[in-house]
C-alpha angles and dihedrals in degrees: 000000000000127000096249092056090049093047090050092048091055098037090241135334119341108226132194089250092052093048092047091050093049093047090052088049092054089054107263109148142199111271094025122144103217135178111203142193121197137193101195097198091058091061092059124230106346113200101230097012122223094359091057091052091052092048092052092050091048089048089055102046093037129198093316096052132082135216122210133187137180111243115169118179122279091210099045114134118251121256092250095054088115090065095058119110113280097248089053092050092049091051091052096045091052096044115023112107122240119254111265117193091209102046109019113105121246116246105279089220089072091065132234102304098073094053090045093050097047090055092056116109108262095021116137128201126202123245101240112111098210105030105030124158131198127208134183123197144033098336099034095115094044092053099045106033121113094355102200112254091218127046088014092177095046136073114345093014122131085259094056090047089052089055092045090055091054087250127173137220122228122198108197101192089314117138114258090236087074095063099132095186089072085071085068088053089051091049092053097039120103111210136130119274099027108173125220135182134205120201145162127241132167115244136166116253119180090346095309132110106245134178113226135184115230131198124203144138111280098266092169100059098018132275089247138026101253097172095097090054104038102021130251096282103047128082113235096214091056090048091050093045093049090049090050090051091050090050091055096256093133146006131246133207143127129285106190103317096332125103101229141187135206118201132186102236098218094047093049093050093049090046091050096044090050091046092052095047094044096049100035100030094062098250116146128216143070124328115281118269117237118239108260093015114179096027118144119240090258091054096054114106 
């Protein structure tokens, strides 16, 4: 997309000050622990690009706040690696580099901000090769340390710690189907037909490159078959997120040119878990009500 189109979208350059003002207007506060997803083009033309967005977020949450992003690993092996022809597997096992939290690139599908954040001085990245997170700020070590090798979206994961801290999730123009926190709701939900994966990745343990088998919910294709509930052409995460917004689980507004949303992490997880168990577990009745439904933006904690 060319600069003129982006400038027109945002009615002029988007500066650090403008972003910080709009973020505060949406409800982001000093001291917040916030996981964020960003679609840069939705914001308009940002003077300084990803660095400016990070600076504005840091200005808003302050020294006592923390930023968190989902990283993944751009060179992670696919889940079906074990079905490749034996010579291919042997070549990869002998030559594929181990995941390194400090140098391995974030999954490009997650956009520019995760890679920009993990390079900031003081940023920390978790050890999981397929589901890594990075954080910067006061709670960075607490969020990223000892990321469980198995069930990396479940209890004691960075997502669970975000919830435990009373954290929030910010969608800066990012589509609602990218709400990674809902994988935590899937990991916690109890419903028939839950799907799991087991896969191999090379990691470094005690200074040595080591192949390890990992177990997780199927976060690539979905931990459940949602098609009978939402239809074949709709994304379940977007459906859940919009239902949560309708129930008062989050607030919406504009940051620069981007339609944006700010969710309470704990409320969103509880809503998502209840939605999954209600729809897929066979329970009848109305959609679950979000904790704190109806609260005004200023009343959200």
